[in-house]
C-alpha positions in Angstrom: 3.5 -7.9 -3.5 3.3 -7.3 -7.0 4.9 -4.5 -8.4 3.4 -1.5 -9.6 3.5 0.3 -13.0 3.1 4.0 -13.5 3.0 5.3 -17.0 4.4 8.6 -17.4 1.9 10.7 -18.9 5.0 13.3 -20.2 5.2 11.2 -23.0 1.7 11.0 -24.3 0.2 12.8 -27.1 -0.4 16.3 -26.0 -3.0 16.8 -28.6 -4.9 14.0 -27.0 -4.3 13.8 -23.4 -7.7 12.6 -22.0 -7.6 9.9 -24.8 -4.3 8.5 -23.7 -5.5 9.1 -19.9 -8.5 6.9 -20.5 -6.3 4.2 -22.6 -4.1 4.0 -19.8 -7.2 3.4 -17.2 -8.1 0.3 -19.0 -4.4 -0.8 -19.7 -3.5 -2.8 -16.5 -1.5 0.4 -15.1 -1.7 1.0 -11.5 -0.9 4.8 -11.2 -0.6 7.7 -13.8 2.6 9.4 -13.2 2.4 13.1 -13.8 5.7 15.0 -14.1 5.5 18.8 -13.1 8.2 21.1 -14.2 8.9 24.8 -13.6 11.7 25.4 -15.9 13.6 26.3 -12.8 14.6 23.4 -10.7 14.8 21.5 -14.2 15.5 22.7 -17.9 12.0 22.3 -18.9 8.6 23.1 -18.4 5.5 20.8 -18.5 2.1 20.7 -16.8 0.2 23.3 -14.6 -2.5 22.8 -12.1 -5.4 22.9 -14.8 -3.9 20.0 -16.8 -3.8 18.2 -13.6 -7.3 19.0 -12.9 -8.3 17.8 -16.4 -6.4 14.7 -16.2 -8.0 14.0 -12.5 -11.4 14.1 -14.3 -10.3 11.5 -16.9 -8.5 9.3 -14.4 -9.7 6.3 -12.6 -6.1 5.6 -11.3 -4.4 7.5 -8.5 -2.3 10.4 -9.6 1.4 10.2 -8.9 2.4 13.8 -9.0 6.1 14.2 -9.4 7.0 17.8 -8.4 10.4 18.8 -10.1 9.9 22.5 -9.1 11.8 25.0 -7.1 10.5 25.3 -3.4 7.6 22.5 -3.8 6.2 23.4 -0.7 4.5 26.5 -1.9 1.9 24.3 -4.4 1.3 21.2 -2.0 -2.4 22.5 -1.0 -3.0 23.5 -4.7 -1.8 20.1 -6.2 -3.7 18.3 -3.5 -6.8 20.1 -4.8 -6.1 19.6 -8.1 -6.5 16.0 -7.7 -2.8 14.3 -6.6 -3.1 11.2 -4.8 0.6 11.4 -4.2 2.8 14.2 -4.2 6.6 13.7 -4.6 9.1 16.4 -4.0 12.8 16.8 -4.2 15.4 17.4 -1.0 17.5 19.4 -3.4 14.6 21.8 -4.1 13.2 22.0 -0.4 14.7 23.5 2.4 12.6 21.9 5.0 12.0 18.4 3.6 10.5 17.0 7.1 8.1 19.8 7.2 6.7 19.5 3.8 6.5 15.6 4.1 4.1 16.5 7.3 2.1 18.7 5.4 1.4 16.4 2.6 0.1 13.9 5.1 -2.1 16.5 6.5 -3.5 17.1 3.2 -4.5 13.5 3.0 -1.9 12.3 0.5 0.9 10.0 0.0 4.4 11.4 0.6 7.3 10.8 -1.8 10.8 12.3 -1.9 12.7 12.0 -5.2 16.2 12.1 -5.6 18.5 12.9 -8.5 21.1 10.8 -9.9 24.1 12.6 -7.9 21.9 12.6 -4.6 23.1 10.0 -2.2 20.6 7.9 -0.8 21.9 8.8 2.5 20.2 12.2 2.3 16.8 10.5 3.0 18.0 8.7 6.0 16.1 11.3 8.5 13.2 11.2 6.8 12.7 7.7 5.2 10.4 6.3 8.0 8.1 9.3 7.2 7.9 8.5 3.6 5.4 6.6 1.4 7.6 6.4 -1.6 11.3 7.1 -2.8 11.5 8.1 -6.2 14.9 7.3 -7.4 15.9 9.2 -10.8 17.6 7.0 -13.2 18.2 9.8 -15.4 18.9 13.7 -14.8 15.3 15.2 -14.6 13.9 17.3 -17.0 13.6 15.6 -19.9 11.7 12.2 -21.4 13.4 9.9 -23.5 16.7 9.6 -21.7 19.0 6.4 -21.3 18.8 4.7 -17.9 22.0 5.3 -15.7 23.4 1.9 -14.9 24.7 2.9 -11.8 21.3 3.2 -10.5 21.0 -0.6 -10.0 23.3 -0.3 -7.1 21.6 2.8 -5.9 18.3 0.9 -5.8 20.2 -2.0 -3.5 21.5 0.7 -1.1 17.8 2.2 -1.1 16.4 -1.4 -0.5 19.1 -1.7 2.4 18.3 1.5 4.1 14.2 0.7 4.0 15.0 -2.7 5.5 17.3 -1.5 8.2 15.0 1.3 9.4 11.7 -0.5 9.1 10.3 1.9 6.3 7.4 1.3 4.5 8.4 3.4 1.8 8.0 2.1 -1.9 10.9 2.3 -4.4 9.7 3.9 -7.2 12.3 4.3 -10.4 11.7 6.8 -12.8 13.9 7.5 -16.0 14.8 5.3 -19.3 12.6 2.3 -17.8 12.0 0.1 -21.2 10.7 -3.3 -22.0 14.3 -4.6 -22.3 15.4 -3.5 -19.0 12.5 -3.4 -16.5 13.3 -6.8 -15.3 16.7 -5.8 -14.1 15.5 -2.8 -12.4 12.7 -4.9 -10.5 15.5 -7.6 -9.5 17.8 -4.7 -8.2 14.6 -4.3 -5.9 12.5 -1.8 -7.2 8.4 -1.6 -6.4 7.4 0.8 -8.8 8.4 1.1 -12.5 7.8 4.7 -14.4 7.6 4.3 -17.8 7.2 6.9 -20.5 8.7 6.9 -23.8 9.3 3.2 -22.9 5.7 2.4 -23.3 4.5 5.3 -25.5 6.9 4.7 -28.3 5.6 1.1 -28.5 2.9 0.5 -31.4 0.6 -0.8 -28.9 0.9 1.4 -25.5 -1.7 -0.9 -23.6 0.2 -4.1 -24.3 3.8 -2.5 -23.3 2.1 -1.7 -20.0 0.7 -5.2 -19.6 4.2 -6.7 -20.6 5.7 -4.5 -17.6 2.9 -5.6 -15.2 3.4 -9.3 -15.9 7.4 -9.2 -15.3 8.8 -11.0 -12.0 8.4 -9.0 -8.9 11.4 -8.3 -6.6 11.7 -10.9 -3.8 14.1 -10.3 -0.9 17.2 -13.0 -0.5 
């Protein structure tokens, strides 16, 4: 299958969020990636429920909502009602990950789990078959514009092996430091979905940068 592109709205012009969401609608992107940060699980704060609701009104693309928050199970219903189509949570922040994944599915959304750079792929072994998306963080979460962690390439390959071995249908989403000059390498390692924030929003023509990412060669298993 062709890889997917999920521009991260965290890097948009906050004074013109609606405008930028509408630009992404027509850019060739597949999902709109929305990072929700609470200032507790990560050292930054970003969007809350009202902003996600407003994005949903402007977006024609599925909202890929990444909850970088402590105890995310408290907010699953609220973000689904706000318009989240995929809800991704962190095992590092959620005590009962399996139960939370089941709750996301009951709410009618796709379920994702995100793992930090220091969290091994094996942390998801017991739930991998229940997931629709695994978001592999290739930077430490909390801030946009960081440099891609090169060790993430081997980690993508390990995750691909786990998915193949278990028969999971989960997509591998890579988030952090994805730019035009390293995106092909990330795809070649086994990624299905590329999240890019400053990598596209820092370009003179954001839509053209998104199309460039979309037109790269997708991963094919050896």
